[in-house]
N, C-alpha and C positions, 0 to 999 in steps of 0.2 A: 333723219330717222327720228330725232326727238320730236320734231313737229308732227310727224306721222303718228307717233304714239300718243301725243297730246290730242290730236284730232280724233283718234280712235276712242280715247277715254271720254272726251266730250260727247261724241256720238252715242256711246253706250249709256252715259248718264242721261242724255236726252231721251233715248228709247225707254229707259227705266221710268223716268218721270212721266213720259207720255202714257206708258202702260198703267201707271198708278193713278193717273188723273181721274178716271171714272170711279175708282174705289174711294179716293179722297172726297170727291164731290158727293158721292152717296153717303159717306160717313158724316160730312158736314150737314147735309140735308136731314139725315136721321136725328142728329143731335139738335138741330134747330127745331124740328117738329116735337121732339121729346121735351125740349125746354118750354115750348109753348103750352104743351099739355100740362106739364108740371107747374108752370107759373099760373095757369088758369085754375088748376085744382087747389093751389095754395091760397090764391086770392079770393076764392069763393068760400065763405064761411059755412053756408048751408047749400051745398050742391044738390041739384035735383037727383032723384033716385036713378034716372037714366044715365047720369054722368059719373056716378060713383064707381070707383075701381074695385074690382074683386079679384082674388087670386084665381088663376086658371083652374079649370076642372081637371080631374085626373086623366080624362080622355085626351084633353089638349096636351097635357104634359107628356103622356105616353106617345101620342102621335109625333110630337116635336122630337122626343128622344129617338124614336125609330127613324125619323127622317134624317136626323144628325148621324146616327149610326150607319144608315144606308150611304150617305155621302162620304163617310170616313172609311168605308169598307176597303177600297183599294190601298189606303195607307196602312190599314191594320193587317193587310196580307190576305184579305178575303176576296170576294167577287169584284170583278173589274167592269162588268156590264151592268147597265141600268143603275148607275151610281152617281148620277148628276155630274159626269165629267165628259159629256159629249163634246167632241171637236176641241177639246182642251189640249190635246197632245200629251196628256199626263202619262208618264211611264213609271210603273212601280215594280214591274217584273224583274228588271235588272237593277241598276243603281237608280234610285228615285230621282226624278228631275224636277220635283216640286221646289219652288223658291223658299218655302218656309218649313215644310214638313220633311225631315230627312228620312232616309231608308231605315235608319236605326229605330224609327218609331214603330216598325212592324211588330205586331204581337204574335201573329200566326205565321208559321213557316211551313213551306212545302206545298202550299196550294197554288201559288202563282209561278213557281219555277218553270222556265220554258223547256218543253220536251219536243224533240223531233224524231219521228219514226224513220229508221234507216233501212232495216231489213225485216222480213217476216216470212215464216214458213208457209203462210197463206197469202197468195197473190191478191185475193179479194180485199184483204185488210190494207195492203199497199195501195190498191186502187182507191179505196175510201179516203186515204190521206193524200193522194196525188192532187186532189182538188185544192188542197191548202199549200201547194208548193210556194216557198218563199215566206211561209209563216210557221210559227211554232204553236203548240198548244200549251195552255197552263197545265201543270202536273195533275191537278184535280180533274180537269176536263178530259185529259188524256186517259186517266184511269177509268172514267165513266165510259168513254168511247171504246176502250179495250174490252171492258166487261160486256158491253152491248154486242161487240163483234163476236166474242166467244159464245154468247147466247144464240146469235144468228147461226153460227157454224153448227152448234149442237142441234138447233131446230132443223137444219138442212140434213141432219143425219150423220154428220161427220163425228169422228171420235179421235182419241189419241191426245196429242198435246199441241199447243201453239207456242212456237218459239219466236221471239222478236228481239231485234237489236235496236236500241233507241239511245238518243243522246239527252241526258238530263243535266242541264247546265254545261259544264265542261267535261263531264264523265260519260263514257259510253258503257251501256249496261246490256247484258244478255240475260233474258228471263224466259222461263218456260212455265206455261200454265196448262192445266188439264182442260180439255174441251168438255164441259158438262153444263147442263142447264142450271140457271139460278132458280131459287125458290121464289114464290110469290111475294113474300115479305121482303126479300132482297131487292127484287125488281121495283116494288113499290117505294122502298126506301131510296133507291137511286133516282127514281123519278122525282120524288120530293126534294132531294138534295140538288138536283139539276135546276129545279125551279127556284130554289132559294139562293143558290150560288152559281149564277151564270158567269162565264168568263169569255172575254173577247179573244180572238186570235191575236197572236203576238207577231208583229211584223219584224223580220230579221234584218231588213236593209237599213242603211244609215245615209242620210237623215230619215227619220221616221215620218211617213206622211201623216198629216193631221186629219184624222177621220174619226168616225164613231167607234 
């Protein structure tokens, strides 16, 4: 048993080292190039104007900050789609599985929480969600889809209320909403938010398939 445990530990260490090799090589290469540039700039007393270093413009700083924020969005508790995590198998909706960034790093709560629709007083709403069997929706995405379904029902001339039963995390919730059309400003706001905060569907099986 001890030999088996030792072999398992050695194998895990080997896998970790193998996974870190590209990162280490890239870091060494970056430091090497940076040292060459720094050494050349220090050894040249009167560098030509084309080689002089200047602080980045505000546009470059802003673009870099936005790119960094976009990549950090899943860890902050915001959007999980289009955030530079394609095929990484990153999971932040439940317990975060990132090696370095823990789930406690999340600043925004309630956006990524998994939601599964269980029952609905309108069969059309259930049919809409049947396409995603085996998946959950992020809470934010679920709220957007629910509001769009209510608008569609109102446009079809239906009235009264919509009652749904859904599972939010470990809780089952029954909620009732009046069927009425949204205003233009409300629809425009939802459209903008969906573009700014897209969420991927949450796979419920384990192990999770590594996909986009």
